[in-house]
N, C-alpha and C positions, 0 to 999 in steps of 0.2 A: 175249264171251270166255266159255267155260264154265270150271269148276272147274282141270280138267287142262290145259286151256292156259296159266292163271294159274300155277299150280303150276311147271311146266316154264319158264315166261316170268322168275318171279322168280329161278331159280337158272341161268337163261342169262345175264340181264343182271348178276347180280353175280360170275357163274363161282366159285359156290361149292355145292356139294350138301348141305352142312349136314348132314355125315355123324353117327350117332348119338353122343350125348354124355352122361358121367356127371359130376357135380358133386356136392359135400357140401351138402345142404340147410341151412334154418336150426334143423333138429333135430338136426344131425349125423348124419343116415341118409342114405345115397348115392340121389341121385335120376337116373334115367335119362330122356333124352328120344331119340324117334326124329327121323330127319329131317323126316318127315309133321309130327310135333308140333312141332316149332320151327316150321316154315312156317304150318303152320294160326294158330298163336299169331299171328305178323306178320299176317296176313290179317284175322284177328277185331279184333285192334287198330287197324288201319288202318279196318275198318268202325265199330268204334263211335267213332272219331275224325270220320269223314263224316258218320255219320247224326245224329250231336249236333252237327253244325257246319251240316249243310244241311237243311232239313224240307222234304223233296220231298212232293208230295201225296200219291204211293203209299205213305209211311211211314203213312197216317191210317186208322183203323180204327172202324166202328160196332157199338156193341152195346146190346142193350137188357136190361133187368133190372127189379127189381119191388121195393119198399120192402117194410118189414114195418109192421104198426100197432105202436104203441109203439116202436119200434128208432130209432133216431137214426143209426146205422151202415150204411153201405156198402161191401161189398166192391168193391176194384177187380179188373179182368181181370186174370190171370198175367202176361202181356207189358205190361202199363200201363208208361207211363214219365212223360207228362204229358197234361194237358186241355187239347183244344179248346174243347168245350162241353158243360154238362150240362143235359139238361131234362127236366120232368115233362109226360108226353103223357096228356092226359082222355080220357075215352070217346069224343069226339066225333072225336080226332085233332089237336086243338089243341095246339099247343106254348108251353108257360110255362119260358122259360130262367132257371134258378138264376144268382143272382151269387157268383162267389168272394168268399169273405172270409177271414180268419184264425180258426183255432180260438179264441183268446182274445174275439174278436166275437161269434163265435155261442154262446160260453159265457156271455159278458155278457148278450145280449140274449134269452136262452132258457134262464136256469141252471136250470131244474128239469126233469126228465124229462117232467112234466105239462105242459109248454108246447107242445101239439099242434095241427097242422094242416097244411096245406098247405104242403110245403118251399119256399122262396123262396133261402135260402143253400147254400151247400155250403163245406167246407174239405178240404183235403189231412191228414186227420188222422195218420196214421202206422202202423206195421207191427202187424198182430195179434198177438195174445200166445203163441198157438201156432206161429206162422211170421213170422220176422223180416224174409222176402224179400217176403212180401205185404203191401201197403198198402189201407188201408180210407179213405171218405171219412165226414165227420161233416155231418148235413143239421140245418138248422134253419128252422122249429120243427121238431119230433120228427114226423115222420108220423103222421097220426092213421086211416090206413087203408092198404091196397095202393094205390100209386101205379106207373106203369110208367114208366121212367126210361129216357131214351136219353142215351149216352155217345159223345161223338166225341173220340179222344183220339190221340195218338202214341204208336207202338210200335217195339220194336225187332225188325226180321224176321231171320228166320232166316239164319245166316250160309252162303256159299256152301259153306263147308268141310264143312257137314252138309246142305246141299241135295240130296234126291235126285235131281233133275233135273241137279245139276251146273250150275243158272244160278240167279241171281236177278234180280230188278230192276235192281238198279245193275250187274250185271256186263252186262245186255243192253242196257240204254239207255245207260250214260256210265262203260265199264269203264277210262279212263285213270286216272282219280283212286283207283280200285280200285289199279289196278298201282302208279302211284306211290305210293299211302300205304303199301301195303305193303311198296313197296322201301324207303324212308324207314325203316320199324320194322325191318326185317331188316339193314338197314346201319346201323342205329345199335346193333343187337345184335353187329356186327362190327366196331365201334369202327375207322371208319376214319381217312383224314386228314381234316380240316375242310373242306379246299375242296371234296372228293368229297361227303360229307354234304351240303354247302350245294348242292350242284348236284340234286342229288336233291328235296330240300327246295323249290328253287325250281320244279321239274319239278311237282311235288304240290301246290304253292301255284297256279300256273298253271291246272292241271286243276281245282283247288279252285273257283277265282274262276267258271271256266265253270259247273260245274257250281251255284254260288251262282246264276247267271246263269238257268240254266235252273229249278232249284227255288223259288228264291225271288223269281224274276221274270219268264220267259215262263210259268211254268205257272200263275201267280195273275193274268194280265191278259189283255186282249182289247183289240182295235181298237176295236169300238165305243165300250167305256167309256173307254180310254186313249189312241186312236188309235196309227197305225203307229208301230213303232218307226223313228227316222229317226237317221243320224250327222250331226253339224252341218257346214255347208259352209265353209269357210273363206275 
């Protein structure tokens, strides 16, 4: 399902074109929203719910970076959400995985910047002072040299509302959960009868359950290790 089809289907299911609307914002100023802006909001809200519920392997990304000598901080990628793993890669290509700890643990174990060496621990430190939307890691001990770091992390992919192709991995591989998630968001905005919103929520949860079966189940197993999937015979 591409963006155009999703957009049209939402309006068709709900029999609502979501005409342009103007309302008073929190500052007292008039705020205008076009039909496309309203529907795009429903879609992006649904995407965020889905991506934070099901950890599809397609939402993983690998990047490499480098530490600086005597600098215990390491910048996160711009699209970073959560860590899967972090490793130091030495000159021979051997990986040494860092252990995730609290910031307080690293501060206690390595209280001064002169506690240097090969990093063994990391923690998510917080935003950088110049941009509160960008996060940093703190390493312990403070790197004593330039080391290659490989970060395997969870990221929020581009929304289908802005994708140049009109498609995303989710819309191509599991569009029911995206459609019903968008319908739930749109129907909530419409303030319908409770039984109707319950119906769409039920359909969304059914699609979400199948998506979790794929992303958190089938894509993380194989028959050699886990055996074939079997339905119990009664």
